C-alpha positions in Angstrom: 55.0 158.0 101.4 53.9 155.2 99.1 56.4 153.0 97.3 56.0 152.0 93.6 57.5 148.6 92.8 57.7 146.5 89.6 58.2 142.8 90.4 58.8 139.8 88.2 56.6 137.6 90.4 53.6 138.4 92.5 54.2 138.7 96.3 51.7 138.3 99.1 50.5 141.9 98.9 49.8 141.6 95.1 48.1 138.3 95.6 45.8 139.7 98.4 44.6 142.6 96.3 44.0 140.5 93.2 42.2 137.8 95.2 40.0 140.5 96.9 39.0 141.7 93.4 38.5 138.1 92.1 41.2 138.4 89.5 42.7 135.1 88.2 46.3 136.1 87.5 48.0 132.7 87.6 48.2 132.5 83.8 50.7 135.4 83.8 53.1 133.7 86.2 56.4 132.5 84.7 55.9 134.3 81.4 58.8 136.5 80.1 57.9 140.2 79.7 55.4 140.3 82.6 55.7 142.9 85.3 53.6 143.1 88.5 53.0 146.7 89.7 52.6 147.2 93.5 51.9 150.5 95.1 52.2 150.0 98.9 52.4 152.1 102.0 53.4 150.8 105.4 52.8 147.2 104.3 49.4 147.8 102.9 48.8 147.3 99.2 47.1 150.4 97.7 47.1 149.2 94.1 48.4 146.5 91.8 48.4 145.7 88.2 49.9 143.4 85.6 51.8 144.8 82.6 52.7 142.3 79.8 54.8 142.7 76.7 52.9 142.0 73.4 55.8 143.0 71.2 58.8 145.3 71.6 56.7 148.5 71.1 53.3 147.3 72.6 52.5 146.5 76.2 49.1 145.6 77.8 47.7 146.5 81.2 46.0 143.2 82.0 44.7 143.9 85.5 44.5 147.0 87.6 43.1 146.8 91.1 42.9 149.6 93.7 42.3 148.8 97.3 38.9 150.0 98.5 40.6 152.2 101.2 42.5 154.0 98.5 39.8 154.7 96.0 39.1 158.4 95.2 42.7 159.2 96.1 44.1 159.2 92.5 46.0 155.9 93.2 44.6 154.4 90.0 45.8 157.4 88.0 49.3 157.0 89.6 49.3 153.3 88.9 48.5 153.8 85.2 51.1 156.6 84.9 53.7 154.4 86.6 52.9 151.5 84.1 53.2 153.9 81.2 56.5 155.1 82.5 57.8 151.5 82.8 56.8 150.8 79.2 58.8 153.9 78.1 61.8 152.6 80.1 61.5 149.2 78.4 61.4 150.9 74.9 57.7 150.5 74.3 55.7 153.1 72.5 52.1 152.0 73.0 49.9 150.7 75.8 46.6 148.9 75.4 44.0 148.1 78.0 40.6 146.3 77.9 38.2 148.5 79.8 34.6 148.1 80.9 32.4 150.9 79.8 32.2 152.3 83.3 36.0 153.0 83.3 36.2 154.7 79.8 36.1 158.2 81.3 39.0 157.3 83.6 41.2 156.0 80.8 40.2 158.8 78.4 41.4 161.3 81.1 44.8 159.5 80.8 44.8 160.0 76.9 43.7 156.5 76.0 41.5 156.2 72.9 38.9 153.6 72.1 40.1 151.5 69.2 37.7 148.5 69.3 34.4 147.4 70.8 34.7 144.0 72.4 31.8 141.9 73.7 30.0 142.5 76.9 30.4 146.3 77.1 34.2 146.0 77.0 36.4 148.3 74.9 39.9 148.0 73.7 41.7 151.3 74.4 45.2 152.4 73.3 47.6 155.1 74.3 50.6 156.3 72.2 53.3 157.3 74.7 54.8 160.7 74.3 58.6 161.2 74.5 60.4 164.5 75.2 62.1 166.0 72.2 65.8 165.7 72.2 67.8 168.9 71.5 71.2 168.4 69.9 72.2 171.9 70.8 72.2 171.5 74.6 72.1 167.6 74.9 69.0 167.9 77.0 65.5 166.5 76.8 
């Protein structure tokens, strides 16, 4: 079974997957409100991402990398859903991501909507998180 972890600093597994993808993530180190996602199984990094706080209600997915051996296994979907759940736990209500045009269908399947066209075929996408309705009658969500 894969483990989903959120770390305050990148570890060797996170570094290896980011370096394999050519991501330069050093700028996010030692910044408050940054969380590193790691999905790993038996010591192998399946996916990693960086989640950063923009303001109390808005977080951004900065990098999302899925190991080549784990592609087409819905690991990217699990990673985004885990990041959205983390944002809800932290009190956030919205998540944004800058997506290349090739990944727009992926993010649209996860309820992200295009809110701006950025240069070089990149698009800013946003998801408003849904919360369960609280019932006063039975104190349940």
